[in-house]
N, C-alpha and C positions, 0 to 999 in steps of 0.2 A: 504493500500500500504506500502510495506517495503522499507524504504529509508536507504541507506548506509551512505549518507551524507545529512544533512539539515543545510543550512546556512540561518538563519532567520533575516531579517531586519538589515543587516550589513551596518554600516556607517563608512567610513574611510576618515579622512581629512589630507591634507598636507597644508603647508603655501600657501594660495591663491587658493586652489583647493579642491573641494569635490570629491575625486576619486571614492568613492562608496557612493551612497545616498539611504539608505533604500533598499538594494538589497537582494532578497531571491533566493536561488538556492537549488533545491531538486534533488538528484541523486538516481535512483533506483539501487538495487543490480544487478550486472551482465550486466550493459548496458554501451554503449559509449554515454556520454552526452556532446554535443558540447556547447562551450561558445563563442558566436559570438558578435563582436562589432567593431566599427571603431578603428583606432589608438588612443590610449589615452582614450578609453571608460571606462577603469577601470577593464578590464579582468584580467590582470596580478596582479593588486593590490588585487583583490578579492581572487585569488589563493594564493598570498603571505600571506594573512590573514589566510587562511586554513592551510598553511604550517608552520605557526608560525613565519614568518619573520616580520610581522606587527601585532600590537594589534589594534582591532577596537575600535572606540569611543562608538559605540552602537551595539547591536545585540548579537545573541548567535549561537553556533555551536553544532549540535548533530551528533554523530557517532553511527550508528545502534540503534537509538532511545534514546541514553543516552547523556545528556549534558556534554560537555568537555571544559576545558580551555587549549588552545594550546599556551604555553608561548614561545616556540622556536622550530626549526626544529627537535631537538632530541625527543621532546614530540610527534611531528607529526609522526616521525618514529615509536615510541612505539605504536601509535594508528594505525599503518599499512598504513600511508600515505607517498607516495614517489613522487618526482617531477623532471621532466626533464626540466631544464630552457632553455629559448630561446638562451642565450649565455652560452655554456657549462662550467661547473665548473670542469675542468680536469687539472692535472699537466702534462705539455707537455713532460718532459723528464722522467716520470715514465712509467712503463709498465701498461698494461690493468689491470692485477691482483692487482698491487700496488695501482692503483687509486680506484679500487672497494672496497678494504678493509680499505682504509684510514679512520682513526677515530675509526674503530672497529677491529683492527688487532688481529687475533688469535695468542696467545702466546705459545711458548714452554718453557721448563725449562730455568732458568737463563735469563729470559726477552728477549729471541730471538723470532723474528716474524716467525710464522709457515707458510711460503710462499707456501710450497708444498701442504698442506691440502687445503689452500685457492684456489690455482690454480686448484685443482681437482674439488672443488665445483663450481668454475666459469665455468670450462669446461662442467660440468654436466648441469648447468642451461642454458648455451649457446646452448647446443645440444637439450635440452628439448623444448625450444621455437624457435628453428630454427634460432638462431641469428648468427651462424657461425662467432664468434669472436676469434681471436688468443690471448690467455691469456698472451703470452709473448711479444707481439708486443708493441713498444713504441708508445705513443699517437701521437708524432710528425711525425711518419711514416705512419699513417693510414688516410684514407679519412674522410671527415666530416660525411658522412653517417655512417661509422663504429664508429666514436666517439660518435655518438648519441646512437648507440647500446650499447656502454660501459655505457652510462648514464642509459639506461634501465636495463642493468645487475646490475648496482649499486643498483637500487631500488629492483630488485628481490632478490638479495643477502641478502638484509635487510628484506626479507619477506613482502614486501609491498602488501596490498590487494587493495588499492585505488591509482591509478596511475594518476598523473596530467602531461599532455603534454602541454608545453607552446610553441605555434607556431612551432610544431616539423618539419614541412616540408619546412620552410622558406629557409633552406640552402641545400635542397636535390635535386638530379636530378629526372626527371620523373620516372626513373627505381627504384630509392631508395624509392620514395614516395609509389610506388606500393607495394614494399616489406614491408615497414613500416605498411601499411594498413593491410597486411596479418598478420603481427606480432601482431597487435592490436586485430584482430579477434581471433587469437590463444589465446591471454591473456584472452579474455572474456570467451572463451570456458573453460579455466582452472578456471573460477569462479572469476576472478578479475573484478573490476569496473574502468572505465576510464573517466576522464574529459579531453576533448580535446579543448584547446584554439586555435582558428584559425579565419581567415577571408576569407578562401578559401571555397566558397559555394559548389564547386564540391566535395571536400573531405568530407564535412558534409553529402552530399547526398550519398556518397559511403559507409560510415561506421556508422554514428551516428543514434541513436534511437530517442533521443529528442535533442532540441536545445534551449538554453536560450539566449535571446538577450539583450545586454546592449547598451544604447546610452547616451553619455556624463555623465556617472556615474550612470544613473538611469536604473531600471529594466523595460524593454519594454514588455516582455512576454516569455512564453515557448511554443514551438510548437512541434507537432509530425512531424518528418522529412519526412516520407513517404507521408504525406498529404499536404506538403507545397512546393511550387516551389522555385527555386533559386531566381527568380525575387521578390517573396513575402518576402523572408528572407532579400534580399538586401534592399528592401524598408523599412522594419522594422529597419534595422541597420542604414541606412543613413538618413531616414526621408523624402526621396523624391524618384522619379523615377531615376533609373540608367541605362545608356546605356552601353551594353557590346561590342558594335561595335565601332571601331575607324572611325570617319568621316574624310575622306581626299580626296582631288582632286588627279588627276594623277600628279606624280612628274614632275617638270620642271627642268630637270637636266642641270647643267652648267659646269664650268671648273673643272678639277681635283684639289682638295685641298690637298689631301694626297696621296702620291704614295709610296708603299712599294715594294722594289726590292730585290729578292733573300735573304730574311732575315733568319738568323739562330740564335736561342736563346736556351740556356740551362735552364733546370729547377733546383730547389734547390738541387737535388741529382746529378747534373752534367751530366744528360742525355739530349740529344737534344730534346727539346719540340716543337720547331718551325723549320721546315725543308724547306729551299729554298722557302720561302713563298713570293709570289708577288701578289699585289692587289691594285687597285685604288679606292679612295673614292671621289665622286664628290659633288659639291655644289648642294643644292636643292634636296638632296636624303638621305633617311635613309637606310644605308647598314647594314645588321645584320650579325654578325659572330655567327653562330649557331653550335651546336654540343653537344655531351654528355660531362659532366664535365671531365676535365683532358685530353683533347685532344689538349692542347696548346693555348686555347683562352686566359687564364689568363696571360700566359707568353708573348703572342703577345701584349696585351694591356700594360703590365708593360714595355715592351721594347719601345713602342711608347711614353709612358708618361715619361720615364726616371727612372722608379723604378727598372729596371733590365738591366744589360749591355748586349749588343748584341755581338755575336761571329763574324758574318760578314753580309754584306748586307747594303742596304741604306734605310733611311727613309727621304723622300723629302716632306716638308710641304711648300705649297705656293711657290714652285719653288726653295726652298733652303734646302740643306742637314742639318738635325738637330740632327742626331744620337749622336753627341758629346756635344750638348747643355745641360746646366743645367736645372733642372725642372722649376726654376723661369723664365728663358728665354723662355722656351717653353710656359709657361702660358702667359707671356707678349706678345708673338708673336700671341696668339689667339687660344690656345688649352685649352679646359675645360675638366674636368675629374670627373665623378661620379664613385668612385671606388667600386669594388666588396666588399671589406672588410671595412665597414663604421667605425669600431672602430680603425683599424690599420692605415688607410690612409685617412679617410674622415673627422674626427673631432679630435680636441684636447679635450678629454673628461672633463678635469678639467677647461677648459675655459668656459666663458659664451657664450650664443647664439650670442650676439653682437660681441664678439671677434672672434668667428668662422666664422661669416658672412664676415668679412673683412680680413681674413687670407692672401689672395693673394694681396690685394691692400691697406693695412693699411698705407703704406709709401707714398701713392700717394694722390694728392688732389682729392676730398675735405676732405678726412679722416685725412689728415696730412698736416700741413703748417709749413714750415721751421723746419721739424723734430719734431713738437709737434702734438700729436694726438688731433683731434677735436671731443670730445666725443658727442657733440650735434648732429653733422652730422652722426656719427656712429649709434647713438640711433635712429634717424629718418629713416635712411636707413634700419636698422634692423626691425623697426616697420612696414615699408612698405612690407618687405619680409614676415614677420609673418602673416600679413593680406592677402597678395596675395596668399600665398601657404598654408594657414590655418595650421600653425605650432602651435600645442597646448602645452602650458607649464604653470607651476604654476605662474612664475613671469615674463612672457614676455621675453624681451631681456636679462634680468639679470639672467635668469635661467641657472644653470650649465648644460652643455650638457649631462653629465653622468646621471642626474636625470630624463631625459626624456624617454618616451617609444621608443622602437626601430623604430617604424614607423615614429614617429615625428623627430627622429634623421635623418632618411633617407630624410624626406621632407626638413629638414634644409639644407642638402648637395645639394639636387636638386635645391632648391631656390637659393643658392649661385652661383652654376655653370650656371644655365639657365639665371639668371638675367644679368650675364656678357656678355651674347650672343656671345660666342666665334665663330671664323670661323669654328672650328672643335669641336664638342661636343662628347666626348667619354662617353657613358652611359653603364656601366657594371652592369647588374642586377638592373636597376634603380627602379623597383617597388617591389623589394624583401621586403616582410614584410609589404606591404601597403594594405589597405582595398579597396574595389571596388570603392568607391567614390573618393579616392585619386588617384587610378590608372587611372580613367577616366580623371581627371584633368591633371596629369603628361603626359599622352599620348597626350592630346590636346596641351600642351606646347611644347612637342618635335616636333609635326607636325608643330606648328607655327614657330619654329626655322628653320625647313626644308624649309617652305614656304618663309622665309626671305632670302633664298639663302645660308643657312649654310649647312655644311656637318655634318651628324649625324652618328656616328659609334655606333651601338647598339650591346651589347652582352647579350644574355638572354637564360636561360634554359627553359623558359615557352613557350611551343609550341604555345599556343594561341597568346601570345604577339608577338612572332616571325612572325606569319602569318598575324596578324592584323595590326602591326605597320610598318613593313619593306616595302621598295620598292624592294630592291634586297637582296637576302639571299646567303651568302657564307658559305657552311658547312665545318667545319674542322674535319678531322679524322686523328688521330695520327700525328698531327703537320703539315699536308698538306691539301690543298683544295680538298675536295672530289667532289665538284660540286658547280656551281653558278647558281641560278635560280631566276626568277622573282616571287615575292610573290603571285601575283594574278594568276599565271599559275601553282602553285604547291599545294600540300596538305600534311597533317600530315603523310600520308603513305609514300609518296616519300621522304620527309625529313627524316623520321625515317630510311629508307633504306640507305640513304646517310650517316646518322650519325653513323650507325653501320658498314659502310665501304662496304656494299654489292652492292651499285650501285654508279656510278659516272656520273656526268652530268655537261656540261658547258653551260652557257647562250649563245644564238645566238649573 
């Protein structure tokens, strides 16, 4: 068998944690090989070793049968290895072309950068692989899906033969996921080999040939994807049976907790993103705002939580108008928020886990007495959240948030917000980047909040989550409500039509 990559008996340790414990991965030439595991199972670490970002304590790497030492990413590039990271590494105010040539700029005479030649090459590669990226667009002006294509172009521009995708679909809409899968198949046709890090079993079934499974840093096995069911892969990954269905009783709806009346909100480009929007959210119910990304859902949530100013309209929470209130006041009145962008609004990355857990109430008892922080109380509280929500980190509560895996950062935010049990819990993409075991637990906790009589506003782009978790679904299209339906009386097809604006429906 001809292997393009062999990672043999790799061990990588960090303080307090063995991220990879004697792991072996063998990738055949011209295949898509999935790397599956829970949050913090060591998938990204293993790929960072292959990409030269980390040096392993033990083990060896072979490329096309020859042993190599990959001291840094430049060496990896020379060996034809490219990587699209989970959190993109792009300069926001540079153009697509400028980002792609960064670090390997083609030069003209007198030390000037030859942008036009580079632009032409970018355009050619973009067309060859059907990426349709505008080489002159600025990163800050293009969608997340497009930014990801820029990262792919960056690899192809550097002639990468082995492409590593780290959780590539975590930030994409269903449409973009489909397109990405087609791009991957096209890359394989051109003779490339792909390693796909993911915990979405559906996607593995769609494109992968083989799947290697890690659990808590250890190698569990490699399976042939065609012969293995999603259920079997989930069990190998989590170590127990996992239920894909959300168990919940019928909602016992109560009073209106949040009422939005004729709301108008502009987006960052000054265009109206939410138009004359009115909707009520009741206690004891999970109401989902669904829709294709970019139809005003993000701006709506930012307006409710106070992250974006509103043009006109009213936001009434628990009987009182709150559109002019500060974010802290909204939090104190009983609004919880799991934000869509965990790095920008969810965590202070350079703070420890303990500090992040008490961000909203560090100045209140028991965490503070007469203005003095009570570290023992904070420590105990954070220990309880870490255990309850299975937040995995090297040094427990003292771990810096930045050093944790994306999925564990997400669990930390959810733990903080759900534990406060607010009257209204706004959950934007709550399970983005989480594995099946964690998703199952988070869904249970959100249903438990609903059953305690809280109002839950869910915003999700995952069709399955929308249908499984919601009681009522309001579909947004171009800033307006295209329809309101009961989750148990609708299906993917009907929702898809409303999301694309081709049919409208109001709940009875």
